[in-house]
N, C-alpha and C positions, 0 to 999 in steps of 0.2 A: 109324784104329782100326777093325778089322773087327767086333769085338763091342761091344755097348753096355755101358758100365761104369756100375754103379748109383751113386746118390748116396752110399750107405754106403761103397762101395769107394773113391770119390774122397775122402770125408772121412777115411777111415783112411790113405790115402796122404798126405794133407795133414798130419795130425797126426804121422805117422811122419817126414815131411820136417822138421817143426819139431823133433822129438826128436833127429834126427840132423844137424841143421844144414844140410840141403840147401836153401839159400836160393833157388836158381834154381827148384827144383821148387815151393817155396812161392809164389813170384811167378807162375810159369806156371799154377798152379791157382787163382789169384785171378781172379774175374770182372772185367769192366770196371768195374762198380760197386764191387766190393771194392777194386780198386786206387785208385779215386778216394777212397774212405773212408780208406784207409791214408795216402794222400798228404795229404789234408785234415787228418787227425789229426797227422801229422808237422809240417805247417805251423803248426798251432795250438800245437804244443809247441816251436816255435822253429826248425824247419827253414826255410832260405831259400826263399821262394816261387819264385824263379827255378830253384832246384834241383828243387823239387817239379814244376814245369812240365816241365823237361827229363826227369825220370824218367817222368812221365806220357806224354810224347811219344816216349820211347825214344831220346832224343838225349843223355842224360847220359854223361859220360866213364866209362870202365870202372871207374876207382878210386872215383868217386862212387857208381856203381851198386852196387859190391861193398860199400862201407861202409854204404850205406842198407839193402841186403838183409840184411846181418849184423845191423844194429840191429833190423830188422823181426823176424827170427827170435828175437833176444834178448827183444824185447818180448812176442812170442807165448809164449815159454817162461815169462816172468814171469807172464803171465796164467794159465798152467796150473801154476804152481809147487806143489809138494807132491803132485803126482799122478804115478803110474807110467805115463808116456806110452806105453811099449812094450806095455803090457797093456790099453790102452783098446779097447773094442769099440764099433763104430759101429752104431747102430740107427735106422732111419727112424721118425720120429714121425708118427703118423696120416697120412692121405692129404693130399696137397698142397692148399693153398687155391686155387691157380691153376695152370694148365698151365705146365710149365717151371719150377716152383718146388718146392723140397723143404726139409724141416727134418730134420736128423740129430742125434741125441743121442749124445754120447760118454760111455760108461758104463765105470766101473771095476768089474769083476766082484769079488764078495765070496765068501768061503768059504761053501759050501752050508749049513754048520752054523748060520749066522746067519739063514737063512730069508729073506733079502732078495736079490733078483735082482742088484742092483748099485747103485753110487753114481753118480748123474748128475754129470758133471764139466763139460760144456760143451755148448752147442747150436751147430750149424753151419748157417747159413742159406745156401741154394744156389740157383743159377739155371742153367738149361740154355742154353748158348751154342753155336751152330753144332754141335748134336748132342752136346755134351759137357758134363758137369756141372762147374761152377766154384763156388768159395767166395765168397760175398758178405760174410759176417761170421762171426766166431767170438765167441760170447758165453759167458764162463766162468760156471759155476753155483756154484762154490765160493768161499768168501771167503778172502782172503789174511790171513796173520798180521800183526798190527800191531805 
């Protein structure tokens, strides 16, 4: 990449990939730590540990990888349910606490008549890896209907 891409731009590409089901892009934008978290959560929720290991090592069969990535995107969509993903705006939250770290807030803009800038939907924790921003974690800020 010739130009540096900001954390906000990467967070927006990530959420757009979730919205549009671009599961390979979602996986590619996860940091090494983010991938470990996703695989650990999958294993805690019943995914076979051998499969989790193969996915982490990049040795899973194509069908296994496709099924996992489809499930990953479905889970991320569920975390963001009820939000207009196409219209979210990514805004960096204050200065990073450490070099190579960033926190980006995904905000749903509201009509100006309401006098409120926007509704925070989720936080995206990010790390810089090899000169590119990657997603460590997506933390929804809205509650799901019960």
